[in-house]
Structures are given as C-alpha cells and as structure tokens.
A tleap script that builds the chain and sets N, CA, C and O, in Angstrom:
source leaprc.protein.ff14SB
mol = sequence {
  NGLU ASP GLU VAL ALA ARG GLN THR LEU LEU
  SER GLN PHE GLU THR LEU PHE GLY MET GLU
  SER ALA GLU ALA ILE ASN LYS ILE LEU THR
  ASN VAL SER GLU ALA SER ASN SER ILE LEU
  ALA GLN VAL LEU GLY PHE ILE THR LEU ILE
  VAL SER ALA THR THR VAL PHE VAL SER LEU
  GLN ASP GLY ILE ASN GLN VAL TRP GLY CLEU
}
set mol.1.N position { -19.977 -1.190 -3.693 }
set mol.1.CA position { -19.086 -0.530 -4.972 }
set mol.1.C position { -17.800 -1.326 -4.181 }
set mol.1.O position { -17.351 -2.314 -4.762 }
set mol.2.N position { -17.082 -0.863 -2.648 }
set mol.2.CA position { -16.368 -1.550 -1.866 }
set mol.2.C position { -15.759 -2.819 -2.778 }
set mol.2.O position { -14.809 -2.997 -3.540 }
set mol.3.N position { -16.724 -3.486 -2.316 }
set mol.3.CA position { -16.062 -4.870 -2.760 }
set mol.3.C position { -16.373 -5.112 -3.715 }
set mol.3.O position { -16.666 -6.298 -3.869 }
set mol.4.N position { -16.544 -3.956 -5.238 }
set mol.4.CA position { -16.145 -4.600 -6.578 }
set mol.4.C position { -14.588 -3.697 -6.502 }
set mol.4.O position { -13.682 -3.813 -7.328 }
set mol.5.N position { -14.584 -3.421 -6.130 }
set mol.5.CA position { -13.343 -2.119 -6.077 }
set mol.5.C position { -12.196 -3.426 -5.565 }
set mol.5.O position { -11.371 -3.978 -6.293 }
set mol.6.N position { -12.406 -3.645 -4.359 }
set mol.6.CA position { -11.991 -4.956 -3.354 }
set mol.6.C position { -11.375 -6.524 -4.574 }
set mol.6.O position { -10.360 -7.219 -4.602 }
set mol.7.N position { -12.278 -6.483 -5.153 }
set mol.7.CA position { -12.141 -7.824 -6.243 }
set mol.7.C position { -11.309 -7.587 -7.201 }
set mol.7.O position { -10.360 -8.308 -7.507 }
set mol.8.N position { -11.733 -6.219 -7.891 }
set mol.8.CA position { -10.857 -5.850 -8.938 }
set mol.8.C position { -9.348 -5.605 -8.441 }
set mol.8.O position { -8.435 -6.172 -9.041 }
set mol.9.N position { -9.163 -5.024 -7.684 }
set mol.9.CA position { -7.755 -5.017 -7.263 }
set mol.9.C position { -7.219 -6.300 -6.682 }
set mol.9.O position { -6.130 -6.543 -7.201 }
set mol.10.N position { -7.643 -7.395 -5.623 }
set mol.10.CA position { -7.455 -8.579 -5.433 }
set mol.10.C position { -7.080 -9.175 -7.321 }
set mol.10.O position { -5.966 -9.577 -7.660 }
set mol.11.N position { -8.113 -9.098 -8.140 }
set mol.11.CA position { -7.791 -9.919 -9.628 }
set mol.11.C position { -6.112 -9.174 -9.945 }
set mol.11.O position { -5.353 -10.003 -10.447 }
set mol.12.N position { -5.614 -8.081 -9.770 }
set mol.12.CA position { -4.459 -7.154 -10.269 }
set mol.12.C position { -3.853 -7.975 -9.835 }
set mol.12.O position { -3.359 -8.793 -10.612 }
set mol.13.N position { -3.635 -8.102 -8.411 }
set mol.13.CA position { -2.343 -8.230 -7.701 }
set mol.13.C position { -2.117 -10.270 -7.936 }
set mol.13.O position { -1.060 -10.901 -7.977 }
set mol.14.N position { -3.454 -10.753 -8.037 }
set mol.14.CA position { -3.071 -11.792 -8.675 }
set mol.14.C position { -2.668 -11.968 -9.908 }
set mol.14.O position { -1.678 -12.695 -9.992 }
set mol.15.N position { -3.100 -11.544 -10.940 }
set mol.15.CA position { -2.225 -11.525 -12.156 }
set mol.15.C position { -0.720 -10.883 -12.340 }
set mol.15.O position { 0.182 -11.145 -13.136 }
set mol.16.N position { -0.820 -10.011 -11.356 }
set mol.16.CA position { 1.003 -9.472 -11.671 }
set mol.16.C position { 1.921 -10.197 -10.469 }
set mol.16.O position { 3.132 -10.244 -10.688 }
set mol.17.N position { 1.371 -10.825 -9.080 }
set mol.17.CA position { 1.758 -10.679 -8.437 }
set mol.17.C position { 2.135 -12.396 -7.602 }
set mol.17.O position { 3.106 -12.820 -6.975 }
set mol.18.N position { 0.398 -13.179 -8.138 }
set mol.18.CA position { 0.505 -14.676 -8.004 }
set mol.18.C position { -0.645 -14.361 -6.863 }
set mol.18.O position { -1.153 -13.343 -6.392 }
set mol.19.N position { -0.760 -15.580 -6.700 }
set mol.19.CA position { -2.402 -16.144 -5.888 }
set mol.19.C position { -1.719 -15.813 -4.341 }
set mol.19.O position { -2.375 -14.826 -4.008 }
set mol.20.N position { -0.930 -16.047 -3.411 }
set mol.20.CA position { 0.096 -16.226 -2.485 }
set mol.20.C position { -0.297 -14.248 -2.422 }
set mol.20.O position { -0.968 -13.675 -1.564 }
set mol.21.N position { 0.274 -13.738 -3.418 }
set mol.21.CA position { 0.380 -12.140 -2.845 }
set mol.21.C position { -1.107 -11.779 -3.048 }
set mol.21.O position { -1.291 -10.623 -2.667 }
set mol.22.N position { -1.766 -12.117 -3.321 }
set mol.22.CA position { -3.069 -11.354 -3.977 }
set mol.22.C position { -4.080 -12.023 -2.299 }
set mol.22.O position { -4.969 -11.398 -1.722 }
set mol.23.N position { -3.552 -13.361 -1.927 }
set mol.23.CA position { -3.951 -13.434 -0.318 }
set mol.23.C position { -3.838 -12.929 0.903 }
set mol.23.O position { -4.547 -12.867 1.908 }
set mol.24.N position { -2.386 -12.455 0.460 }
set mol.24.CA position { -1.789 -11.580 1.467 }
set mol.24.C position { -2.748 -10.446 1.455 }
set mol.24.O position { -3.571 -10.192 2.335 }
set mol.25.N position { -2.518 -9.716 0.218 }
set mol.25.CA position { -3.355 -8.112 0.397 }
set mol.25.C position { -4.725 -8.494 0.746 }
set mol.25.O position { -5.006 -7.967 1.822 }
set mol.26.N position { -5.583 -9.111 0.337 }
set mol.26.CA position { -7.136 -9.584 1.093 }
set mol.26.C position { -6.784 -9.497 2.627 }
set mol.26.O position { -6.861 -8.479 3.314 }
set mol.27.N position { -6.364 -10.808 3.059 }
set mol.27.CA position { -6.197 -10.026 4.394 }
set mol.27.C position { -5.868 -8.800 4.960 }
set mol.27.O position { -6.611 -8.252 5.775 }
set mol.28.N position { -4.223 -8.065 4.386 }
set mol.28.CA position { -4.356 -6.279 4.976 }
set mol.28.C position { -5.592 -5.629 4.875 }
set mol.28.O position { -6.042 -4.788 5.654 }
set mol.29.N position { -6.305 -6.249 3.475 }
set mol.29.CA position { -7.185 -5.248 3.545 }
set mol.29.C position { -8.811 -5.867 4.687 }
set mol.29.O position { -9.847 -5.203 4.707 }
set mol.30.N position { -8.667 -6.978 5.367 }
set mol.30.CA position { -9.870 -7.626 5.572 }
set mol.30.C position { -9.576 -7.037 7.268 }
set mol.30.O position { -10.622 -6.932 7.909 }
set mol.31.N position { -8.233 -6.638 8.067 }
set mol.31.CA position { -7.368 -6.375 8.846 }
set mol.31.C position { -7.821 -4.712 9.202 }
set mol.31.O position { -8.309 -4.083 10.142 }
set mol.32.N position { -7.365 -4.480 7.929 }
set mol.32.CA position { -7.627 -2.454 8.224 }
set mol.32.C position { -9.244 -2.178 8.012 }
set mol.32.O position { -10.025 -1.303 8.385 }
set mol.33.N position { -9.317 -3.134 7.384 }
set mol.33.CA position { -11.199 -2.267 7.268 }
set mol.33.C position { -12.013 -3.018 9.067 }
set mol.33.O position { -12.777 -2.208 9.593 }
set mol.34.N position { -11.872 -4.121 9.702 }
set mol.34.CA position { -12.133 -4.198 10.477 }
set mol.34.C position { -11.527 -3.142 12.203 }
set mol.34.O position { -12.074 -3.017 13.299 }
set mol.35.N position { -10.265 -2.621 11.667 }
set mol.35.CA position { -10.045 -1.759 12.691 }
set mol.35.C position { -9.824 -0.420 12.019 }
set mol.35.O position { -8.823 0.175 12.418 }
set mol.36.N position { -10.529 0.172 11.104 }
set mol.36.CA position { -10.627 1.261 10.575 }
set mol.36.C position { -11.575 2.310 11.635 }
set mol.36.O position { -11.727 3.521 11.475 }
set mol.37.N position { -12.094 1.543 12.640 }
set mol.37.CA position { -13.081 2.497 13.549 }
set mol.37.C position { -11.945 3.013 14.928 }
set mol.37.O position { -12.253 3.777 15.842 }
set mol.38.N position { -10.897 2.485 14.767 }
set mol.38.CA position { -10.080 2.348 16.022 }
set mol.38.C position { -8.915 3.898 15.574 }
set mol.38.O position { -8.554 4.051 14.407 }
set mol.39.N position { -8.412 5.036 16.861 }
set mol.39.CA position { -8.667 6.487 16.324 }
set mol.39.C position { -7.178 5.270 16.258 }
set mol.39.O position { -6.742 5.101 15.119 }
set mol.40.N position { -6.395 4.418 17.497 }
set mol.40.CA position { -5.096 4.332 17.303 }
set mol.40.C position { -4.408 3.511 16.206 }
set mol.40.O position { -3.193 3.382 16.054 }
set mol.41.N position { -5.767 2.776 15.187 }
set mol.41.CA position { -5.325 2.332 13.893 }
set mol.41.C position { -5.112 3.227 13.064 }
set mol.41.O position { -4.361 2.958 12.127 }
set mol.42.N position { -5.780 4.720 13.170 }
set mol.42.CA position { -6.029 5.437 11.794 }
set mol.42.C position { -4.708 6.377 12.221 }
set mol.42.O position { -4.123 6.655 11.174 }
set mol.43.N position { -4.094 6.908 13.253 }
set mol.43.CA position { -3.046 7.137 13.532 }
set mol.43.C position { -1.749 6.725 13.181 }
set mol.43.O position { -0.803 7.424 12.817 }
set mol.44.N position { -1.824 5.376 13.349 }
set mol.44.CA position { -1.004 4.540 13.099 }
set mol.44.C position { -0.885 4.546 11.957 }
set mol.44.O position { 0.062 5.225 11.559 }
set mol.45.N position { -1.623 3.926 11.024 }
set mol.45.CA position { -1.520 4.359 9.596 }
set mol.45.C position { -1.665 5.935 9.151 }
set mol.45.O position { -2.534 5.955 8.278 }
set mol.46.N position { -1.365 6.750 9.297 }
set mol.46.CA position { -1.551 8.292 9.109 }
set mol.46.C position { 0.362 8.315 9.309 }
set mol.46.O position { 1.098 9.008 8.608 }
set mol.47.N position { 0.795 7.466 10.328 }
set mol.47.CA position { 2.548 7.724 10.197 }
set mol.47.C position { 2.735 6.569 9.892 }
set mol.47.O position { 3.912 6.337 10.168 }
set mol.48.N position { 2.074 5.321 9.306 }
set mol.48.CA position { 2.537 4.392 8.395 }
set mol.48.C position { 3.342 5.440 7.185 }
set mol.48.O position { 4.530 5.528 6.874 }
set mol.49.N position { 1.897 6.288 6.596 }
set mol.49.CA position { 1.846 6.805 5.118 }
set mol.49.C position { 2.569 7.699 5.172 }
set mol.49.O position { 2.815 8.003 4.004 }
set mol.50.N position { 3.206 8.488 5.986 }
set mol.50.CA position { 4.207 9.418 6.191 }
set mol.50.C position { 5.210 8.516 5.818 }
set mol.50.O position { 5.562 8.342 4.651 }
set mol.51.N position { 5.521 8.130 6.469 }
set mol.51.CA position { 7.142 7.325 5.975 }
set mol.51.C position { 7.266 6.528 5.140 }
set mol.51.O position { 8.346 6.252 4.618 }
set mol.52.N position { 6.330 6.086 4.900 }
set mol.52.CA position { 5.973 5.571 3.470 }
set mol.52.C position { 6.475 6.527 2.287 }
set mol.52.O position { 7.467 6.385 1.572 }
set mol.53.N position { 5.268 7.792 2.283 }
set mol.53.CA position { 6.095 8.801 1.202 }
set mol.53.C position { 7.383 9.337 1.216 }
set mol.53.O position { 8.133 9.479 0.249 }
set mol.54.N position { 7.577 9.615 2.345 }
set mol.54.CA position { 8.598 10.331 2.573 }
set mol.54.C position { 10.232 8.820 1.460 }
set mol.54.O position { 10.812 8.882 0.375 }
set mol.55.N position { 10.237 8.225 2.136 }
set mol.55.CA position { 10.855 6.859 1.446 }
set mol.55.C position { 11.351 6.520 -0.069 }
set mol.55.O position { 12.396 6.063 -0.535 }
set mol.56.N position { 9.936 7.019 -0.697 }
set mol.56.CA position { 9.538 6.740 -1.403 }
set mol.56.C position { 9.999 8.118 -2.629 }
set mol.56.O position { 10.454 7.934 -3.758 }
set mol.57.N position { 9.725 9.383 -2.004 }
set mol.57.CA position { 10.344 10.601 -1.996 }
set mol.57.C position { 12.208 10.625 -2.196 }
set mol.57.O position { 12.783 11.096 -3.177 }
set mol.58.N position { 12.676 10.183 -1.357 }
set mol.58.CA position { 13.891 9.586 -1.397 }
set mol.58.C position { 14.706 8.908 -2.137 }
set mol.58.O position { 15.867 9.097 -2.501 }
set mol.59.N position { 13.836 7.982 -2.335 }
set mol.59.CA position { 13.991 7.147 -3.818 }
set mol.59.C position { 14.403 7.839 -4.383 }
set mol.59.O position { 15.529 8.332 -4.458 }
set mol.60.N position { 13.221 8.009 -5.026 }
set mol.60.CA position { 13.203 8.872 -6.354 }
set mol.60.C position { 14.136 10.088 -6.724 }
set mol.60.O position { 14.621 10.410 -7.808 }
set mol.61.N position { 14.258 10.827 -5.106 }
set mol.61.CA position { 14.549 11.799 -5.313 }
set mol.61.C position { 16.532 11.241 -6.103 }
set mol.61.O position { 17.072 11.624 -7.141 }
set mol.62.N position { 17.057 10.231 -4.986 }
set mol.62.CA position { 18.323 9.953 -5.468 }
set mol.62.C position { 18.400 8.761 -6.514 }
set mol.62.O position { 19.350 8.012 -6.284 }
set mol.63.N position { 17.476 8.341 -7.818 }
set mol.63.CA position { 17.679 7.720 -8.730 }
set mol.63.C position { 17.377 9.220 -9.704 }
set mol.63.O position { 17.153 8.712 -10.803 }
set mol.64.N position { 17.316 9.951 -9.800 }
set mol.64.CA position { 16.887 11.119 -10.639 }
set mol.64.C position { 18.241 12.184 -10.035 }
set mol.64.O position { 18.510 13.240 -10.609 }
set mol.65.N position { 18.945 11.728 -8.891 }
set mol.65.CA position { 20.352 12.802 -8.736 }
set mol.65.C position { 20.890 11.822 -9.764 }
set mol.65.O position { 21.063 12.302 -10.884 }
set mol.66.N position { 21.243 10.306 -9.565 }
set mol.66.CA position { 21.572 9.721 -10.023 }
set mol.66.C position { 22.044 9.480 -11.816 }
set mol.66.O position { 23.101 9.184 -12.373 }
set mol.67.N position { 20.552 9.805 -12.324 }
set mol.67.CA position { 20.471 9.583 -13.598 }
set mol.67.C position { 21.227 11.195 -14.003 }
set mol.67.O position { 22.015 11.188 -14.948 }
set mol.68.N position { 20.988 12.416 -13.339 }
set mol.68.CA position { 21.375 13.883 -13.904 }
set mol.68.C position { 22.757 13.856 -13.489 }
set mol.68.O position { 23.452 14.840 -13.745 }
set mol.69.N position { 23.512 12.351 -12.567 }
set mol.69.CA position { 24.914 13.275 -12.119 }
set mol.69.C position { 24.990 13.944 -11.559 }
set mol.69.O position { 26.019 14.576 -11.797 }
set mol.70.N position { 24.183 14.508 -10.390 }
set mol.70.CA position { 24.169 15.099 -9.273 }
set mol.70.C position { 24.847 14.750 -8.047 }
set mol.70.O position { 24.714 15.454 -7.046 }
savepdb mol mol.pdb
quit
C-alpha cells in the first residue's frame, strides 16, 4: 500500500515537474523512511512542519490582504 502511494506520488511529480524533480522527491522519501525511527528526526520534522505551515499561512494572508486592499 505504501509503495503504491509512493509510485503514484512520484509519477505525478514526474508529470508536473520532470524526471529530475521526481528523483529528488524519491531520495527525500527514502531518507525520511530510513530516519523515521529516530526521535531527533521526528522532532526536526515537526519543527520544519510548523515553520513551513506558518510561512504558507503568512504568505496566503499577505496575498489575500493585497487582493482586498488591506
């Protein structure tokens, strides 16, 4: 099941962004799956998630404010 999801994701990335991007995503997924047992990796992943989500939210808010002229 995980392998099917992985192949689907990689196929979509290859279609949208090209083979090189799909290979990079494949490396990332491989490294993440190998490091998933590490507490440090989980903590760093969580911190990265929070920072990324905050950045996306701020960018979205800025864009909406520009559209509405605020």
